[in-house]
N, C-alpha and C positions, 0 to 999 in steps of 0.2 A: 345100544343103552339111551341114545340119545332121542329114538323116537319117541322111548318112553317120559322125558320128560316133557313135563306139562309147558310150553311156551308162556313168557311174558315180555311186557312193552311197557316202559315209562308211561307211566299218567298221562306227562305233560307232552309228551308226542300224540298217546292214542286223542286224545279230546283233540288231538290240530286233526289229526289224520280223519275225525270222524265228523269233525267241518264245525265243532260245534265252539271255539274259540276260533278267529280271526288269522294270528301268531301264534308259533309254540314258546312264546316268549309274552301274551295274555295269559297263554294255558298256565305257563309257571309262577306266574303272578300270583294266578289266582290260586294254586295251589300251594304256594308257596306263605300265604296267608290265611291258608287253613279255615276259607271255602269250603273244600270240598272233604266228599266223608267216602272213605272204601266200606265197605258190608257196614255201614254203622257204624265203623270210627276214623277219627276227623285223620288228614294228612295233614304234614304239613310238610312235605321233599316232594319236590317232581320225578326225583329218580324215585322212586316210590313201584314198584313193578306192579300189574295185572297184567286178570289173564278173564277169557272167557269166562262165563260165569259168575263175576264180581260186578255189586249192584253200589252205583254211583252216582251222585245224591249231590245238586252242587245248584246254586239262582247264574239264573239266564235271566239276562232282558225281563224283569221285573218277574221273574215265576221260579220257581222249586224242579227244576228239573230231574228226574230220578228211572234210570237206563240201568238195563243188566249188559253184559257184554256178551255178542254172541261172534266176535270174529275181529281178531285180530291183523292189521289191514299192513301189504307192503309199501301202501306209499299215499298220496292227498291226491282222494282222486273225483271225480266229478261228485256234489252228492247223490247222485242216486246211488251210485258203490259207497256211499262214505251209510248210509242210511241200512244199506245191508249188515254193517259191524254192531249196529244196535239192535234194544226194545227198549220201547218206552213204556216205564212202567204204571209214570203219574197217569193215562188216557190222554183223551182229545178234551183238555177244559177248555168251555169257553172263557177268552181273556175277559178281565176284569173290563167292567161299560164308562165310557167315557163321561168323563166327567161332563156337568152337565153345562149345556152354554144358552147362554140368552137369547132370546125367541124369537126377541126384536127385531128392529131394521138398524140396528148400533146406538149410540148415542140417544138414551130418550130426549124430547124438545123440552121446554121448562113447562105447557101448557099441559105434560103428560105426566112431567114430577109430580105437578100440583095435586093434579087429576089422584094420580096414585098418591101422596099427602093425605090427602082429603080419604080414600079408603082406607085410610091404615088406623086414624081420628077416629075414634069408639067415646059416643056420647055415656057420661056417666049417667044412671041412675041413679 
């Protein structure tokens, strides 16, 4: 009868094993704060059971991750092993562009500032 029962695992433990969070306690904090959704429903208990086929949505490093659980791990293994535990549904999105930076060579000199100020002035017609 146990073979027919679907195997489940705590959500904080699965997120840690799949290497989305560095420690299990960090995963538990994210779940406890309500920042993780399972199949569209907000989860607030780290002991919530998940299994293959469940879709998780959570924020990680300025991007929203949407993953489908493919398997439950036995351990926290190397990254290639952890990547077999899920399918990324969000796809490979480009990272947001970096903030534009000043293309000059550091702080402008007095001459460059005056030149810039003169170029901004307009003569009224």
